[in-house]
N, C-alpha and C positions, 0 to 999 in steps of 0.2 A: 652459444648464448652470450650476449654482451649486455653491458649496463649494470647498474647496481640492483641488488635483489634483497628482499626481506622475506623470511620464512613465515609461513602461515599454514592453515589446514583447509582442506576443501573436500568435496565429494566427487566420486566418479559419476558422471551423468548416466552411465549404463547400468552399473550394479549397486550404486549408492554406497560403495565402500568408502570409509573415511581414509583420506590419503594426504601425504605431505604436498604442499604447494608453495609457490614463490610469487610474490609481487615483484615484477622486474620492470625497471624504468629504462626505456629505450627510445631514443629519437623524440623526446618530448612527450612520450605517452607511457602509461602504466598498463602492463599486461599481467594476467594470471596464468602461470605455467604450472602444469601438473601432469603426473603420469600414474597410471593404475597398474598394479602387478598383473592383473588379468587382461586389461584392455589396452595396455601400452601407453605411449605418449599421446596425450589428448590435445586437441586443437587449442591454442592459446586464446584467451578471452580478453578483449579490450576492456579495461576498467576506467580509464581516465585519459582525456586529451588535455594537455596542459593549457592551451590557449593563453589567457593572460595570468592565470593563477595556477601554481603547481599543486600536485596532490598533497605534498607536505604542508603547504600553506593552508590548504583547505582542512587538513586533518589536525592542525595544531590545537592543543588544548583538549584533545580527546583521548589521551593516553589512559589506559585502564588495564588492570590485571587480566590476563587471559584466563578463560574458563578452564579449570583443571582438566575436565573431560576432553576438551578439544586438543589437548597435547598428546593424547593417545592415538597417534595417527598411523604409525608404521605397522603394516601387517594386521590391521584390525579387521576382523570379519564384519559383515553386516550384522548389527546387533538384533536381538530378538525384540519383540514389541515391549517386553518387560524391562529391557535395558534402557536406563535413563541417561546414557552417556550423550554428551553434547556432540552434534546437534540433534540427535534422535530423541524425541520426547523431552528435550531440554526444558522447554517452556520458560517459566519464571525461575531461571537458574540462579541460585544464591552465589555461585562462583563468578558471575559476571560483575564487572565493576560499575557499569551504568545501571541506574535505577529504572524501573518501568515508568515510562512517560505516559503510556496509554495502554490499557489492556483491551484486546479485541475478543469478544465473546460471540461465537457463531451460534445463532439461535435457530437456523434452518439451513439445509443444503439446497432447498428448492428455489426456483426463480421463474418469473414470468417472461423473461427474455431468453434468447438463445444466442448471445453475442458471439460472433466468430472469433473474438480474441479473449474470451473469458479464461482467466488463469485457473479458475476452480472448475471449469467445465460443468457448471451447475445445470440441473435438469428441472423441468417443470414438475415431474413426479418423483423427485428425489425423496427417499425415505429417511428414517432415523431423525425425526424431528424431536428434540429433547422436550420432555414435559416440564412443567413448572418446578417440580421437585428436583429434577436433574439440574435445571438452571440454577436453582438455589444452592445446590452443592457446588457447582462451578464458581458461583459468586463467592462462596465461603473460601474456596481455594485461592481465588485472587486476593481476598482480604488477608488470608494467612501469609501469602507470599509477598504482596506488594502494598497492602493497605488499601484505603479507599481512593485509589488513583483514578484519573479520568478513564471512563469506560466507553467503549464503542460497541454497539450491537450490530453484528454483521451477518453475512450469510455466504451464498444465496441472497435472496431478497427478504429481509426481515419483515417488510410490510405485508408479506403473504400470511403472516401469523395474525389471526384476528385478536389473539390475546396479547399482542405486543404491548399495549398500554399496561397490562397487568405485569408484564416482565419489567417495564420501566419503573412502575410503582414499587415493585419488590426491591429492585436495586436501590431506589431512594430510601426505603425503610431500613436497608442494611447499611446505609451510610455513604453511598456513592452520590456525590453532589454535582458531578459533571457527566451527563449521559448523552452520548451522541448516537444517532441512528445513521448507518451507512445504507443509502437507498438509491435506486434508479429514479425515484420520484413519481412513478406512474400512478400508484394508488394515492399518494400524497396530494397530487394535483386534482384528481377526480373525486375524492371522498373527503368532503369537508368535515364530517363527523369524526372520521378516523384521525385526521390531523389534530382536531381539537382535543380528542381523547388522549393523544400522545402528549400534547402540551399540558393538559390537566394532570397527567400522570407524572410529569416532571422532566420531559425531554429538554435538554439544553440547546442543542442545535442539530442540523442535518448535514451529513457528509454526502453531497449530491453528485452523482455521476453526471458530468457535464463536459463533453469532449470537444465542443466547438460551437460555432455560431451559424452553421449552415447544415442543412439536412444531408448533404453529400457525405459529411463526416460520419453522421450517425448510420447512414446506410452501409458505409464501409466497415465501421467498428461494431455496430449493434444490430445490423441486419434490418433496420427499419428507420423511417423518417420520424424522429422523436423530438425535434426541437420544440414544437408546440407544447408537448407534454412537460418538457423541462421548464418552459416559461410559465406554465400553469402551476407547477410545483413551487417555483420561486414566488409567484404572486400569492399563492396560498400561505407561504411562510411570512410574507409581508403582512398579510391580513391577520395572521395569528401572532405576529411579533416574535417570531422565532428565527434565530440566525441560521445562515446557510454558508457552508464552505463548498465552493465549486471544485470538483475533482476531475480534471481532464486526464485521460490515458493518452499519452503522446506516442504516436506511431510515425516513423519517418516517412515522409512523402504523402501522408494523409492529413494530419492536422498540425504539424510542427510549424507551418506558416501562419497559423491562427493564434499563436501564443500571445502576441500583442493585442489582437482583437478580443481574446478572452479576458485579458486584464482590463481593457477599456469597457467591456461589458460589465465586469464586476464593479468597476467604479460607477457606472451608470445606475446600478442596482443597490448601491450603498444607501442606508446602513444595513439592510436585510442581508446582503452578501458581506460576510466578514473577512473573506480571504479566498485565495486560490491555492490548491494543493496539486501541483503538477506531478504526475506519476509516469515515468518512462515505462514503455511496454514491457511486461513480464512474459518471457518466452516459455510459458507452461500451459497446461490445460488444452484448449482447442487450437493453440497456435499450430499451423499446419506443417511446419518443417523446422529443422534445426536452424537457429539463428546464425547469421553471419555477422562479423564485426561491423561491417558497413551498415547493417540494419539497426544497430544500437543507437539510442539517444542517451547520452550521458549527462551528468550534472553540469559539467562545463558547457556542453552544447545548449542546454536549457538556459543557463545564465547568460550566455552570449546572445541567444535569441531574444531574451527579455530586454537586454540593453538595446539591441539593434531595432527590435520591432516596437519599442516604446519611444524611440528617438532619444534615448539617453535619459528619459525621465526616471527610470530605474537603472542602476548600474551594478555591474558584477560586484564591486566593492561593498555594496549594501548588504550582501548576503554572506560575506566572509566572516567566519566565527571570530569572536573576540579572544584575546589571550596572547 
């Protein structure tokens, strides 16, 4: 092993044991190296390509105390469900230095799509839909741990719940003043009454799955031609005067060439579209095989593509944290 290294903690992808790990800088890139007592040395994971900004430059100003539980890494067995050690059931952990910027509340595991890349592997008939009483208890937990922070209702597909407006209204009465719904937009586009009920209940904006500007992208990532439904959902939000955040899942070789097109699309639909939240592919759930480093799209890759595909209208330096 060569290059500088920083100690951290990680998980074995096979047994989920908490194990020591190292972030090692080598040849202008940062890798995660780790070994499991049971499964041996694991394949290194590419975390960062330096491009024009280093990992240290991007990470500046983010120093925080390490979660106490995450320090217990050597020879730790896989904890039981009751063990709250980080990262197992850590949740809103008081030992972390950063505050909760947004709490995600999963209100269903069911979904009306079967996306080939779904990190949750959601099913149409998934059970365990929390009733309104359970949701109220979960909201109280968030209030106790993080206060009335921005709240995102997620799933599965939250719009499958006919009582979703009631969930939104409940969160409003409990003091949450920013309530976002994470949705594929299918019901939102076709059901005007449902969209209006969500607005009347107090929805702030929609976090809309939006992977590209051609149906080929949706066939590859979502298993169906969905662009018209996305356009219907955005048009509905414009009618209702509710903001939309476009959320593309980026997959190398599928839609990474459309990053600039998505930004231009967002500009065209301003002011209803408030922003774009690019998310690199998460290799969990239905992803069919272990990821290779060359499959990964990293933050510096996205930033470079933004600058290149917008002709320099947006630059990498625009996204560098202050400090």
